C-alpha positions as CSV (number, residue, x, y, z in Angstrom):
1,I,-30.6,-121.2,119.5
2,V,-31.9,-123.1,116.8
3,W,-32.4,-126.7,117.6
4,T,-31.7,-129.6,115.0
5,R,-32.3,-132.5,115.5
6,R,-31.0,-135.3,113.4
7,D,-30.6,-138.2,112.9
8,L,-27.2,-140.0,112.8
9,S,-27.4,-143.5,112.8
10,Y,-26.7,-144.5,109.6
11,R,-26.8,-148.0,106.9
12,D,-23.9,-149.3,106.6
13,W,-23.3,-149.9,103.5
14,A,-21.0,-152.9,104.3
15,K,-23.7,-154.8,105.7
16,D,-24.7,-157.4,103.0
17,L,-21.0,-157.1,101.3
18,W,-19.1,-160.0,103.3
19,T,-22.2,-162.1,104.3
20,A,-26.2,-163.1,103.6
21,I,-28.5,-165.3,104.0
22,E,-30.5,-166.2,100.4
23,W,-32.7,-169.3,100.8
24,R,-33.4,-171.2,97.2
25,P,-35.2,-174.8,97.4
26,L,-33.2,-177.1,96.2
27,A,-34.1,-180.5,95.1
28,L,-32.9,-183.9,97.9
29,S,-30.9,-186.5,95.8
30,D,-31.7,-189.4,96.9
31,A,-29.1,-190.5,98.7
32,E,-29.9,-186.9,100.8
33,K,-33.3,-188.9,101.2
34,P,-34.4,-190.4,105.1
35,D,-35.8,-194.0,104.8
36,Y,-38.8,-193.3,106.5
37,A,-40.0,-196.9,107.0
38,T,-37.4,-197.4,109.7
39,M,-37.1,-194.5,112.1
40,L,-39.2,-194.8,115.6
41,I,-41.1,-191.7,117.6
42,L,-41.2,-192.8,121.2
43,G,-44.1,-190.7,123.1
44,G,-47.8,-190.6,122.9
45,G,-49.6,-187.0,122.4
46,D,-50.8,-184.8,120.0
47,A,-47.7,-184.8,118.6
48,A,-46.2,-188.1,118.2
49,V,-49.4,-188.8,115.4
50,A,-49.0,-185.8,113.9
51,L,-45.2,-186.0,113.3
52,Q,-46.2,-189.7,112.7
53,E,-49.3,-188.7,110.2
54,N,-46.5,-186.2,108.5
55,L,-44.5,-189.2,108.0
56,P,-46.1,-192.2,106.6
57,E,-43.6,-195.0,106.7
58,S,-42.6,-194.4,110.2
59,S,-43.2,-197.0,113.2
60,L,-44.5,-194.6,116.6
61,V,-44.7,-195.9,120.1
62,L,-47.5,-195.6,122.6
63,P,-47.9,-195.8,126.1
64,A,-49.4,-199.2,127.7
65,K,-49.4,-201.6,130.2
66,K,-49.2,-204.7,127.8
67,L,-46.6,-204.9,124.3
68,K,-48.1,-205.4,121.5
69,I,-46.0,-204.8,118.1
70,S,-47.2,-204.1,115.0
71,E,-45.7,-203.3,111.7
72,A,-47.0,-199.0,112.1
73,S,-47.9,-198.5,115.7
74,F,-46.9,-200.5,118.9
75,T,-48.0,-199.6,122.4
76,M,-45.6,-200.7,125.4
77,D,-44.2,-200.3,128.9
78,F,-41.8,-197.1,128.6
79,E,-40.7,-198.4,132.7
80,S,-40.5,-202.4,130.8
81,T,-36.6,-202.9,129.8
82,D,-38.6,-206.7,128.5
83,H,-40.6,-204.3,126.4
84,I,-38.2,-201.7,125.0
85,V,-36.2,-204.4,124.4
86,Q,-38.6,-206.7,121.8
87,V,-39.6,-203.4,120.1
88,L,-35.7,-202.3,119.1
89,S,-34.7,-205.6,118.2
90,H,-38.4,-206.1,116.2
91,K,-36.1,-204.4,113.5
92,Q,-33.4,-202.4,112.5
93,W,-33.9,-198.6,113.0
94,S,-32.4,-195.9,111.6
95,T,-34.4,-193.3,114.1
96,L,-35.4,-193.5,117.5
97,V,-37.2,-189.2,117.5
98,F,-39.1,-189.2,121.1
99,A,-41.7,-186.9,120.1
100,E,-43.3,-186.3,124.2
101,P,-40.8,-183.4,125.2
102,L,-41.7,-181.6,122.3
103,A,-45.1,-181.0,123.3
104,V,-44.4,-181.6,127.4
105,D,-45.1,-178.3,129.8
106,D,-42.7,-179.6,132.6
107,P,-39.8,-177.9,132.8
108,T,-38.6,-181.0,135.1
109,L,-39.0,-183.1,131.5
110,E,-40.0,-186.1,133.5
111,S,-42.3,-188.2,131.0
112,H,-42.7,-191.5,130.6
113,A,-40.8,-191.5,126.8
114,L,-38.0,-189.5,128.3
115,A,-37.9,-192.1,131.1
116,S,-37.0,-195.0,129.3
117,L,-34.7,-192.7,127.8
118,L,-31.7,-193.7,129.4
119,L,-33.2,-197.5,129.2
120,I,-32.6,-197.4,126.5
121,L,-29.4,-196.0,126.1
122,Q,-28.6,-198.3,128.3
123,E,-29.7,-201.1,126.3
124,V,-28.2,-200.1,123.0
125,A,-25.0,-199.2,124.6
126,T,-25.2,-203.7,125.9
127,W,-25.1,-204.6,121.4
């Protein structure tokens, strides 16, 4: 008996017939470009700082006990409702970015930025 090994797997000729993924660079229109000047980045650490460096017109909020408001950066107590109200009412923000969960290793996600998420949602719901 002669034993031969044959590859019975074959390429499906119809695999790319119906769908295909092809990446093509497209220019953004003016309507699709976000307004980075009204973007507020909440959080601390390297991820939040790197995000603000890539979005130069955005504003960054860092954790601190005292409230400090300037044009490009803020410091506030993330557990203080008064601080959250003052920062949110400082400008009409189009986007709130919670940057801290991008780099946190804690699976429970109990960080200061996420602790303020509920307070922010409660405050915005009353407006």
